[in-house]
ZAMARGU-4260 file (C-alpha; in steps of 0.2 Angstrom, whole numbers, plus 5000, padded with zeros to 4 digits):
<rodrens>
0) 5000/5000/5000 | 5006/5017/4995 | 5000/5033/5003 | 5002/5051/4996 | 5000/5067/5006
5) 4996/5082/4995 | 5000/5098/5005 | 5015/5099/5017 | 5006/5112/5029 | 5003/5109/5047
10) 4990/5095/5045 | 4998/5087/5030 | 5015/5086/5038 | 5007/5080/5055 | 5000/5065/5046
15) 5016/5061/5036 | 5027/5062/5052 | 5014/5052/5062 | 5013/5038/5049 | 5032/5037/5048
20) 5034/5037/5067 | 5021/5024/5069 | 5030/5012/5057 | 5013/5008/5050 | 5021/5013/5033
25) 5039/5011/5027 | 5048/5026/5020 | 5046/5019/5003 | 5027/5018/5004 | 5024/5036/5010
30) 5025/5051/4998 | 5022/5069/5001 | 5019/5083/4988 | 5020/5102/4990 | 5020/5116/4977
35) 5033/5126/4987 | 5051/5123/4981 | 5057/5130/4998 | 5046/5117/5008 | 5051/5102/4997
40) 5070/5106/4999 | 5068/5106/5018 | 5058/5090/5017 | 5071/5082/5006 | 5084/5086/5019
45) 5074/5076/5032 | 5074/5061/5021 | 5060/5053/5030 | 5048/5051/5015 | 5049/5053/4997
50) 5045/5071/4992 | 5038/5077/4975 | 5033/5094/4967 | 5026/5086/4952 | 5010/5076/4955
55) 5012/5066/4939 | 5027/5058/4947 | 5018/5051/4962 | 4999/5052/4961 | 4997/5037/4949
60) 5006/5025/4960 | 4996/5030/4976 | 4983/5019/4984 | 4977/5031/4996 | 4978/5050/4994
65) 4977/5063/5007 | 4971/5080/5002 | 4978/5092/5015 | 4976/5109/5007 | 4966/5124/5011
70) 4948/5122/5006 | 4949/5138/4995 | 4962/5129/4984 | 4950/5114/4982 | 4943/5119/4964
75) 4960/5121/4956 | 4967/5106/4965 | 4954/5094/4959 | 4955/5100/4942 | 4974/5097/4942
80) 4971/5079/4950 | 4957/5073/4939 | 4968/5068/4924 | 4980/5058/4935 | 4968/5049/4947
85) 4962/5031/4945 | 4945/5024/4950 | 4951/5012/4963 | 4961/5025/4972 | 4954/5031/4989
90) 4954/5050/4993 | 4955/5056/5011 | 4950/5074/5012 | 4954/5085/5027 | 4948/5101/5018
95) 4935/5109/5029 | 4918/5111/5022 | 4922/5102/5005 | 4909/5089/5002 | 4911/5071/4996
100) 4900/5075/4981 | 4911/5090/4977 | 4927/5079/4977 | 4918/5065/4967 | 4912/5076/4954
105) 4928/5085/4953 | 4939/5070/4951 | 4927/5058/4943 | 4930/5044/4956 | 4918/5038/4970
110) 4929/5032/4984 | 4930/5047/4995 | 4933/5049/5014 | 4930/5066/5022 | 4939/5069/5038
115) 4940/5083/5051 | 4956/5083/5061 | 4962/5095/5074 | 4978/5104/5078 | 4984/5092/5092
120) 4987/5079/5079 | 5004/5087/5078 | 5008/5080/5095 | 4999/5063/5093 | 4984/5070/5103
125) 4972/5074/5089 | 4954/5069/5087 | 4949/5066/5069 | 4930/5063/5064 | 4927/5055/5047
130) 4914/5048/5036 | 4914/5040/5019 | 4905/5037/5003 | 4896/5020/5002 | 4908/5014/4988
135) 4923/5014/5001 | 4924/4996/5007 | 4925/4990/5025 | 4943/4985/5023 | 4947/5001/5015
140) 4938/5011/5029 | 4947/5001/5042 | 4964/5005/5034 | 4960/5023/5033 | 4955/5023/5051
145) 4972/5015/5056 | 4981/5029/5046 | 4970/5043/5055 | 4974/5035/5072 | 4992/5038/5070
150) 4989/5056/5075 | 4978/5052/5091 | 4960/5045/5090 | 4947/5045/5077 | 4928/5043/5077
155) 4917/5037/5063 | 4902/5047/5060 | 4886/5043/5049 | 4884/5059/5039 | 4893/5074/5032
160) 4881/5085/5043 | 4889/5076/5058 | 4906/5081/5051 | 4901/5099/5050 | 4895/5098/5068
165) 4911/5090/5074 | 4920/5105/5066 | 4912/5116/5078 | 4917/5105/5093 | 4933/5096/5090
170) 4939/5104/5074 | 4939/5122/5080 | 4939/5117/5098 | 4957/5119/5102 | 4956/5137/5098
175) 4942/5139/5111 | 4953/5131/5124 | 4968/5142/5119 | 4956/5157/5120 | 4951/5152/5138
180) 4969/5149/5143 | 4974/5166/5136 | 4961/5175/5146 | 4966/5166/5162 | 4985/5170/5159
185) 4980/5188/5156 | 4971/5188/5173 | 4986/5180/5181 | 4997/5193/5175 | 4986/5207/5181
190) 4987/5199/5198 | 5005/5201/5197 | 5012/5184/5191 | 5026/5184/5178 | 5023/5178/5161
195) 5032/5161/5165 | 5022/5158/5181 | 5006/5163/5172 | 5009/5150/5159 | 5013/5136/5172
200) 4998/5140/5183 | 4986/5139/5168 | 4994/5125/5158 | 4996/5113/5173 | 4978/5117/5178
205) 4971/5113/5161 | 4982/5097/5160 | 4977/5091/5177 | 4958/5095/5175 | 4958/5085/5158
210) 4967/5070/5166 | 4954/5070/5181 | 4940/5070/5168 | 4947/5056/5157 | 4951/5045/5172
215) 4933/5045/5179 | 4915/5043/5174 | 4910/5060/5182 | 4903/5074/5171 | 4911/5091/5170
220) 4896/5097/5181 | 4900/5084/5195 | 4918/5090/5195 | 4914/5108/5196 | 4903/5104/5211
225) 4918/5094/5219 | 4929/5110/5217 | 4916/5123/5222 | 4909/5124/5240 | 4895/5136/5245
230) 4901/5153/5248 | 4919/5149/5242 | 4931/5156/5229 | 4927/5144/5215 | 4908/5146/5217
235) 4911/5165/5216 | 4920/5162/5199 | 4906/5150/5193 | 4892/5162/5198 | 4901/5176/5189
240) 4902/5165/5173 | 4883/5161/5175 | 4878/5179/5177 | 4887/5183/5161 | 4880/5169/5151
245) 4897/5162/5147 | 4890/5144/5144 | 4878/5151/5131 | 4891/5161/5123 | 4902/5146/5121
250) 4888/5136/5113 | 4884/5150/5101 | 4903/5151/5096 | 4903/5132/5093 | 4887/5134/5082
255) 4895/5148/5073 | 4909/5137/5068 | 4897/5123/5063 | 4887/5135/5052 | 4902/5142/5044
260) 4907/5124/5039 | 4890/5121/5031 | 4892/5138/5021 | 4910/5132/5015 | 4902/5117/5008
265) 4889/5126/4997
</rodrens>
């Protein structure tokens, strides 16, 4: 099995590096292509996978092809790929908002997997949601999932609407976490903490809270109640958030990302 990753940006490179590190693929079976001469020169120096600038030199030999480019490049990319693709190849797209039908029509092939990864894939802690056209066999889907899992965890979803919804939660979600972290760090600095101490206070708090959550069956609400006591400091903070409708605002933000994903697909 040969895999080609088209696009050596953050996500494309994350998958390529994860696949090599996992040893699921050998160097000879992993190819990466990018239009930037500077990027390809740097990648060739690493010599961890075969690097190409000309798709005609690599795409025809690939069994599974990852499309890891920005969604606004989808039209021109699909037009470039169409003369080179074969009907038995499996396309795995991580282009946000680009539908399976758009890819099928653009390439003239039917085996398409649409996936939505997130940025922590770069450190092996990613979450990728994915779905597929009915023409993708169970064996092919299982193989694709193993490839996706090299960057963390993956979840199969039934419909593309679910993929758009997952964009609003896990796809864009890391930015929400960073937003909250930034706000807490700014508060810490206003209280007199240094930049370094503010980062440590916030990052370790997030890491510890997530670990507690993952190692138990308790809901976030249950954990909040364990931390907060009546009339205490934590309750004061939570009451302030409730008074300012922070929970509603976070939900509205997630829906804004979801709706934008739907718009991108039209």
